[in-house]
N, C-alpha and C positions, 0 to 999 in steps of 0.2 A: 498131619504128623508134626508140622511146625508148631502148632499150638498145644500139642499133647502135654508138655510139662506144666503149662498153666491150667489145663483141664484137671490133671491129676492133683495139682496143688489145691485147687478150689474144692475138689471132692474131699481131699484130706482135711481141709479146714472146716468145711460145712458138715461133713459126715452125714449126707442125706440117707434116709431109709429107702427112698425110691428115687430113681433117676428116670425122667421121662425122655425118651429118645425120639426127637421130632425129625423123622425122615431117615433115609438110608445112610447118609453121611454120619449123622450122630450115632446111629445104631452100629455102624462099622467101627467108629472110633472107640466105643465102649466095649463092644463084644469082640472086637479084633478079628472079625470075619465078614465076608460079604453077606449082606442081608437083603432079602426081598420083602420089602415092607408090605406089599400086597398079600403075601402069604403069612407073615408073622405079626401083622398088625393086631393089636389088642391082646397080646400075650405078655406075660411076665416071665422074666428070666432071672435066675440067681446069678449075681456077679459079685464075687468077693463076699462081703458081709451085707450086701444090699440087694434090692430088687431093681431090675431095669424093665421098663415098659415101652414097647414099640408102638408108634403110631405115625401118621403122616405129618408132614410139616404143615402148619396152618396156611401158609402161602399157596399150597397146592389147591386148597379149597377155592381161593380167589381166582385161580387160573381156569377153573371149570367154566365152560361157555354157557351152559344152560342154567338158569336160575333155580330150576327144580333140582338139578344135580347138586348145585352149591348148597341149597337148603338141606338136602338129604345128607350130604357129607358133613355139614356143620352139626347137624343133630347127632350123627354118629360120633364125631369128634367130641362133642359135649358129653355124650354118654360114656365115652372112654375116660374122660377126665373125672367123671363121677366114680368110675371103677377104681381109678388111682386114689381118689379120696377115701373110698371104702377100704382099700388096702392099707393106707396110712393109718386109718382108725384101728384096723385089726392089729397092725404092728405096734401101735401105741399101747394097746392093752397087754401086750406080752411083757 
């Protein structure tokens, strides 16, 4: 909440078409409600005049103990970022 004015100012200046919400704290800050990233991960939400995309924070991947889990989550995260890229391409065409 303390940083909300700066966040809103940055969004106003940059006017992004998509905001990627990395983790529950970021998602809650933008969506204004409690978010379960495990349930809403990989989804787009309309927020004002832009899209918001929820995913995990990359640091969560590093905290996984098993290397096979880290690799799987990294691949999923990378695939999600490609979805965001495709969404940006679609929005650019409009």
